[in-house]
N, C-alpha and C positions, 0 to 999 in steps of 0.2 A: 759464556764466562759468567754471566750473572746468576745462572743457576747453581754454580759452585757455592756462592754465598748462601743460597737457600739451603743446600745440603749441609753446609757448616752450621748453620743455626739449628737445623733440625736435629743433627748429631749432638749438638751442645745441649738442646733442650732435654734430648732423651738421656743424655749423661747426667744432667741436673736431676731428672726424675729419679733415676737409679740411686744417686747420691742421698736424696731425701728418703728413700726406702730404706737404705742402709742406715742412715742417721736416726730414723725413727726407732730402730731396734738397738743401736749401740751408743748413741750420743744423748746428751742431755737436751732439755727442751730449748735452750738458747740456740744450740747448734742447729736443731731442727728448724727453728723459726728463721734463722739466717739463711738456711738452704731454701726454704719456702719462698722468702722474699727474692732470693736470687732466681728461683725458677720463675716467679711471676715477672721479673724483668725480662728474662728471656723470652717468655711468652708474649710479652708486649713488643719486644723487638722483632720477634718472629712475625707478628701480625703486621707490623709495619713493612716488613720485607715482602710479605704476601701482597700487601696493597701496592708496593712498588713493582712487583713482578707483574701483576695484572695490568698496571699501567703500561709497562714495557710490551707485554703481549699485544695489547690493543693498539699499540703504535700511536700514542697520543702526542702528535707532533703539530697539530693544527695551528697552534698559536705562533709557530715559527715562520710561517708563510704569509708574505704581505700581499693582499689583493686589493689594496685601495685605488690602484690605477685602473681597475676594470669597471665595467658597468655592471651593477648588481641589482637584482630584484629579489624581494622576498614575497614569495607567492603562497597561497593556500590552495591545496588540491582537495577536492571533495572525494571522500572514500565511499564505498558501497553502503557502509553502515553508518553514515551520516556525519562523521567527524571531518575535520579539515587537517590534512598533513601539511606540516611545515616544510618549505622547500626553498632553496636558493637557485637562481638563475645567473649565469656568468657569461659575459662576452666581452670582447675587446671594444674600446670606444670607436665610434665612427662606423659602426656596422649596422645602423638602424634601417637603412634601405636596402639591405641585402638579405638574400635567402642563405642561411647558414647550415651546414651539416650539424647534425645533433649528436651529443654524447651524453648518456645518463650515467652518472657515477654513483653507485650504490654501496654504502658502507657495510660493515660486518656487525656481528653481535657485540653489544654493549658500546658501539661506536656511534658516530654521527657524521653528517656530511663534512663538517669541519676538518675531520681527520684525513680527508682526501684532498685537501688544498694542494699537497705536493704534486697532485695529478691534475686537479681540475683548473688550477690557475694557469699552468703552461698550456693546457689544452684550449683555454679561452683565448690566450694570448696567440695561439696559432690559427685563430679563426673559427673555432667550433663554438656553437651554442651549447653551454653546458649545464645540464639540469642535475641538482644535487639534492635529494631528498633526505629527510630525516624520518626514518621508518617508525612505525607505531611502536610506543614504549621506549623510543630512543630520542635523544637530543631534544629540540624544541617540541617535537611532536608528543612527547611523554606528558607534557602539560596539557595536551589537548584531549586526551583520552586516558584518563588517570586509572581506569580499571584494567587497562591493557598490560600484558606481561611480555617480557622479552623473548619468551619462548612461544608467543602466538604466531608461529610461522604459518600455520594454516588453521583457520577457524571454520570457514565454510568455502565454497567454491569461489566466492566473490570477496571474501575478507580474510585477513591475515597478512603478514609481511609479504609472503610470496604472491598471493593473489593481488595485493595492493598495487604491485608493480604495473599492472594492466592500467589502472587509473592514472599513474605517473606518465605512462607512455601515451595515454589519451591526451593528457595535458600537453605534452610535448608536441604532439602532431597537431594540435589545435592552434599553436602559436603562429602568427603571421609571418615571423621571421624564421621559421623553421623549414628546412628542405626536407620534406617527408620522404623523399627517395634516398636520403643518406642519413640513416639513423644507426648509431652504435650503442652499446651498453657495456660498461666496465664495472665489475664488482669484486669485493674482497671478502673472503671467508663465507660467511652466510650470504653476504651480497653476491658473491659469485655464484653459489648454488641457487640463490633466487633467480639469477639470470638464466641459468641452465634449465630451471623448471619452467619459468614464466616468459623470458624473452626468446629462448632458442625456437620454440615452436611457432612464435608470432612472425608472420611474413613481413610485418613493418620493420622489424629489426634486421639489418643486413649483417651486422658484425657483434659477436658476443665474445667479451674478454674476461673469463673468470679467473681470479687470482686467489691462490691458497683455498680453493673450494673444495668441499667434500663430495664424494661419489655417492655414498649411501650413509645415512646416519648411524645405522647399525653397524656397518663396517668401521665407521669412525670410532665408536666407543668400544667395540670388541677387538680392535687391533692388538696384536700379540705384544708389541713393545709398550703399549699403554698399560699392560698388566704387571710389568715389573716393578715391585715396590720401591719407592723412594727414587725411582729414575725421572728424568725431566718429563718424558710423555705421561708417566703416571701421575705426577704432580699437576701437570696441566690439565689432565682430564678431571681430576679432583677439584681443581678450581673451577672448571666449567660446570661441574656437577653442582656448584653452589649458586649457578646463575640460572640455569634451565633444568626442567624436569625431564630427565632421561626417559622415565617411563611413559610419560605423555607423548613424547617425540618419537619414541620406539613404536608406539601404536600407530602413529602417523607416517611411518617410514615411506610408504609408497606414494604418499602425498607430497612429501617434502624432499625426496632424494632424486637427484639428476638420473640415477641409474634406470629408473622406471619411465623416464620421458625419452630417453635415447632411441628406444625401439619404436616410439610412435611417429617418428619423422624419417623421412628418406635419408639414408647414410650419406649420400652425396651432398644433401643440403646441409646436414651437420657439419661435415668436413669443410664445407665452403665457408660456413659462418663462424666456427669456433676457433679461437686462439687462446692457448692455455698458458698461464704463468704460475710457477710454484717454486718454492725453495726446497731443496734436497734436505736441509736441516731444520724443516718445520717440525716441531715437536708437539704441535697441538693437533693439526690435521696432517697426520703422517703420510708422506708421498706414497708408500707402498699400499695404503688403504684408501687413496684418493687420486692423485695425479696419475700414477701408473695405471690404475683401472679405468680412469676416463680416457686416457690415451689408447689403451688396449681396446676398449669397448667400441669407440668411434673410429679407431684406426687412423688417428691423427698423424699427418706427416711431420717430419722434424721441423719443417719451416714454419708450422703452426703451433710449435711449443717453445717456451722459453723457461728452462730450469736453471736456477742459480744455485751454486754451492753453498752460499751463505745467504743470511737474511732472515731466517727463522720465520715465523707465521706471518709477521707484519712486513716482511721483505726489507727489514730496517738495513739502511746502508746501501741498498740496491736500487734506491728510487731513481737514480739517474739512468742506470741501465735498462730498468723497466720502462721508464718513460720513452727512451730512445726506441725501444722495440715496440711499444704500443703506437708511437707516431708512425713508424714505418708501416705497421699493419693497417693503420687508418689510411694512410697515403695510398696503399696498394688497393684498398677496398673503395676509396673514394678519391680517384686521381683528379687533380685540378682540371677544371673545364677549360 
């Protein structure tokens, strides 16, 4: 629905531009200036709408979830290139003398750990030790390494958003309250792809739940629906283009795309570990270029897949259903002792 407003403003701005061109040839100067001012106003409103659209796409709902009743820690995790990643650790009160199953919640591009409170808070309440990092160039971590970019998904084998996950996992395994035999990782969008690249091959992680994750970055940016002018996928891709360098990431495709990891691990292991969540109306990471290919490549059974009809890229409005399915998968993987 919100994209209909984007289309309306784009159409209105184009109409204003045409009117200005006509006025330049046929009207007096006052009329032209009036049209130019009107066009400027439409440009400003369009910019405001783009900002609102980006906020909607990123699912900026973090401030709506109360976590004051949980035990919270702010921790710094050392990365391979020397900086300290900002991270939150959540658990229910009264759990200090227990070994808890671990869930690492990894946010997506332009996001931060706060945006996954709708997931991390209920998981902590259910008895999980929840580790929520702010990736490099995101959230609180952006203040720690100011030269970092949001598209630093892979810098070296040990550095970059995807390799950094190993350090977060190392930290989680080092905690005295962590049950290292029960570790799961959940991530959205870029976070989901990060888990498929970095967590799936790691034997310490028993369950990987990617949400709205891409299969191959090149497939993502070359999807046919994303090339239809003024469509929502086209608009979403161009918004994304202003955040990350497509050329840089295209060159890194084999390093950052789950597609190239899947054949490096036994198929049975991947099927045992992966549970996939995606919305059929995701207009940023299009299902036909992502979820469908992941399912086909791995041969995931229906019980390992949760596809929603609505929700868009951020699974907006589907949080309760997604949480219920995630909890079911976690309980199946880590049955109560």
